[in-house]
C-alpha positions as CSV (number, residue, x, y, z in Angstrom):
1,M,-4.8,-20.0,7.2
2,L,-4.2,-17.1,9.6
3,R,-0.9,-17.2,11.4
4,N,-0.1,-16.1,14.9
5,L,-0.6,-12.3,15.5
6,K,3.0,-12.0,16.7
7,T,4.4,-13.0,13.4
8,V,4.0,-9.3,12.2
9,Q,6.9,-8.5,14.5
10,K,8.9,-11.4,13.1
11,E,8.0,-10.2,9.6
12,L,9.5,-6.8,10.3
13,K,12.9,-8.5,10.7
14,H,12.8,-10.0,7.2
15,H,14.2,-8.3,4.3
16,D,11.2,-8.9,2.0
17,F,9.8,-6.9,-0.8
18,R,6.2,-5.8,0.0
19,V,3.6,-3.9,-1.9
20,A,1.0,-2.0,0.2
21,I,-2.3,-1.2,-1.4
22,F,-4.5,1.5,0.1
23,G,-8.1,2.1,-0.9
24,S,-11.7,2.4,0.1
25,A,-13.5,-0.2,2.2
26,R,-16.8,0.7,0.5
27,I,-16.0,-0.8,-2.9
28,A,-18.3,-3.7,-3.7
29,P,-17.1,-7.0,-5.3
30,D,-19.1,-6.2,-8.5
31,D,-17.5,-2.8,-8.9
32,K,-15.0,-2.4,-11.8
33,I,-12.5,-0.9,-9.3
34,Y,-12.7,-4.0,-7.2
35,K,-12.0,-6.2,-10.2
36,S,-9.1,-4.0,-11.3
37,V,-7.5,-4.2,-7.9
38,F,-8.0,-7.9,-7.8
39,A,-6.2,-8.2,-11.2
40,L,-3.3,-6.0,-10.2
41,A,-2.9,-7.9,-6.9
42,K,-3.0,-11.2,-8.7
43,E,-0.1,-10.1,-10.9
44,I,1.8,-9.0,-7.7
45,G,1.2,-12.4,-6.2
46,K,2.5,-14.1,-9.4
47,H,5.8,-12.3,-8.9
48,G,6.1,-13.6,-5.3
49,F,5.9,-10.1,-3.7
50,D,4.2,-9.8,-0.3
51,M,0.9,-7.9,0.0
52,V,0.1,-5.5,2.8
53,T,-3.4,-4.0,3.2
54,G,-5.6,-2.7,6.0
55,G,-7.1,-6.2,6.1
56,G,-10.7,-5.1,5.8
57,P,-13.4,-5.2,3.1
58,G,-13.6,-3.4,-0.3
59,I,-10.4,-2.7,-2.0
60,M,-8.5,-4.3,0.8
61,D,-10.4,-7.6,0.3
62,A,-9.8,-7.3,-3.5
63,A,-6.1,-6.9,-3.0
64,N,-5.7,-9.8,-0.6
65,A,-8.0,-12.1,-2.6
66,G,-6.2,-11.3,-5.9
67,H,-2.8,-11.7,-4.3
68,Q,-3.9,-15.1,-2.9
69,A,-5.1,-16.1,-6.4
70,G,-1.8,-15.2,-8.0
71,D,0.5,-16.7,-5.4
72,T,-0.4,-20.3,-6.4
73,K,2.8,-21.7,-4.8
74,N,2.3,-19.8,-1.6
75,L,5.8,-18.1,-1.8
76,S,4.7,-14.8,-0.3
77,D,2.5,-13.4,2.5
78,D,-0.9,-11.7,2.7
79,I,-0.5,-9.3,5.5
80,G,-3.4,-7.4,7.0
81,L,-3.5,-4.5,9.6
82,P,-7.1,-4.2,10.6
83,I,-8.3,-1.2,12.6
84,Y,-11.0,-1.4,15.2
85,L,-14.1,0.6,14.1
86,P,-17.6,0.5,15.6
87,W,-19.0,-0.6,12.2
88,E,-16.2,-2.7,10.8
89,N,-14.5,-5.3,13.0
90,E,-14.1,-8.3,10.7
91,A,-10.9,-8.8,8.8
92,N,-11.2,-10.2,5.3
93,K,-10.8,-14.0,4.8
94,H,-7.6,-13.9,2.8
95,L,-5.0,-12.9,5.4
96,E,-2.1,-15.1,6.4
97,I,-0.6,-12.6,8.9
98,K,-2.7,-10.2,10.9
99,K,-2.2,-7.5,13.5
100,N,-5.2,-5.6,14.9
101,F,-5.0,-1.9,15.9
102,K,-7.0,0.5,18.0
103,K,-5.2,3.6,16.9
104,F,-4.6,4.8,13.3
105,S,-1.2,6.3,14.3
106,S,0.3,2.9,15.3
107,R,-1.3,1.2,12.3
108,L,0.2,3.7,9.9
109,D,3.6,3.4,11.4
110,H,3.4,-0.4,10.8
111,F,2.5,0.2,7.2
112,M,5.6,2.4,6.8
113,A,7.9,-0.2,8.4
114,L,6.5,-3.0,6.2
115,S,6.1,-1.4,2.8
116,S,8.6,-1.2,-0.1
117,V,6.2,0.5,-2.4
118,V,2.7,2.0,-1.9
119,V,-0.2,1.8,-4.4
120,V,-3.1,4.2,-3.7
121,M,-6.4,3.3,-5.2
122,P,-9.6,5.4,-5.0
123,G,-10.7,6.0,-1.5
124,G,-12.0,8.5,1.0
125,I,-10.7,10.2,4.2
126,G,-8.8,7.1,5.4
127,T,-7.1,6.6,2.1
128,C,-6.1,10.3,1.9
129,L,-4.7,10.0,5.4
130,E,-2.6,7.0,4.3
131,L,-1.4,8.8,1.2
132,F,-0.4,12.1,3.0
133,Y,1.1,10.3,6.0
134,T,3.4,8.3,3.7
135,W,4.2,11.4,1.6
136,Q,5.0,13.6,4.7
137,L,7.4,11.0,6.2
138,I,9.3,10.9,3.0
139,Q,9.4,14.7,2.8
140,V,10.8,15.1,6.2
141,K,13.1,12.1,5.8
142,H,11.6,10.1,8.7
143,I,11.6,7.1,6.4
144,Y,13.6,6.2,3.3
145,P,11.8,7.3,0.1
146,I,9.5,4.7,-1.4
147,P,7.4,5.1,-4.6
148,I,3.8,6.3,-4.1
149,I,1.8,5.1,-7.1
150,L,-1.6,6.8,-7.5
151,V,-4.1,4.9,-9.6
152,G,-7.3,6.6,-10.8
153,E,-8.6,9.9,-12.1
154,M,-9.3,11.3,-8.6
155,W,-5.6,11.4,-7.9
156,E,-4.7,13.0,-11.2
157,E,-6.9,15.9,-10.2
158,L,-5.4,16.1,-6.7
159,I,-1.9,16.3,-8.1
160,K,-3.0,19.1,-10.5
161,W,-4.3,21.0,-7.4
162,I,-1.0,20.3,-5.5
163,K,0.9,21.8,-8.4
164,K,-1.5,24.8,-8.8
165,Y,-1.5,25.8,-5.2
166,P,1.0,24.4,-2.7
167,L,3.8,24.0,-5.3
168,K,3.1,27.3,-7.2
169,T,3.0,29.3,-4.0
170,G,6.2,27.8,-2.6
171,L,4.5,25.9,0.2
172,I,6.1,22.7,-1.0
173,S,9.2,22.2,-3.2
174,P,9.6,20.5,-6.6
175,P,11.6,17.5,-5.1
176,D,8.5,16.8,-2.9
177,L,6.9,15.4,-6.0
178,D,9.8,13.1,-7.0
179,H,8.4,10.0,-5.5
180,I,4.8,10.5,-6.6
181,F,3.8,8.5,-9.7
182,I,0.5,8.6,-11.7
183,A,-0.5,5.2,-13.2
184,K,-3.4,5.2,-15.6
185,T,-3.5,1.4,-15.9
186,N,-2.5,-1.7,-13.9
187,K,0.3,-2.2,-16.5
188,G,1.7,1.2,-15.6
189,A,1.5,0.5,-11.9
190,M,3.2,-2.9,-12.4
191,E,6.0,-1.4,-14.4
192,I,6.8,1.0,-11.5
193,I,6.6,-1.9,-9.0
194,L,9.0,-4.1,-11.0
195,K,11.4,-1.2,-11.4
196,T,11.3,-0.7,-7.7
197,Y,11.9,-4.4,-7.1
198,K,15.0,-4.3,-9.3
199,A,16.4,-1.4,-7.2
200,F,15.5,-3.4,-4.1
201,K,17.4,-6.5,-5.3
202,E,20.4,-4.4,-6.3
203,G,20.5,-2.9,-2.8
204,K,19.5,0.6,-3.9
205,L,16.3,0.7,-1.9
206,H,16.6,0.9,1.8
207,D,14.4,-1.0,4.2
208,N,12.2,0.9,6.6
209,H,11.8,-1.9,9.1
210,K,13.7,0.0,11.7
211,Y,11.3,2.9,11.5
212,L,9.2,1.6,14.4
């Protein structure tokens, strides 16, 4: 059941561990990527971690649906941050907390304030925007560093390009890659998430809720 829109602001005051999943809205439910995201999100839900997505269809729907399936005792939240688009206005049906946005900039800032770790699944321009926005804010220390977990072959090729051109020519520095992780499987992604959660519980991971 969807909660009051204002609860996103209340949520920002809570010291909760949250996993954000970015990815394409164009992935259909019968796609193997959708099923893979559902399985990963279900595992995240079983651990009682909150889920944060863009709240729309495709990979976002898979993430919220999977999380809901895993969180059988309803110990954590499904949080969605839908963006207004002429062709996509409906949020998926699995959200418990929702806040709508008209501007990508404000929406991205809320993602940063809410998220303890970011998982990037296959996607297009919007997903790339989310990836690089997170990465840049970490680089310039506008937010505390959080892991960025890249899942899928397309990201492996991107990181190869990053190393071949921006890194090799000195346009970025080696430490800029410290918080980028490639996960070939859900198991690999989950291992990084659990390691991050351990650091969170030990007080070694700072909360970005004051970023806004």
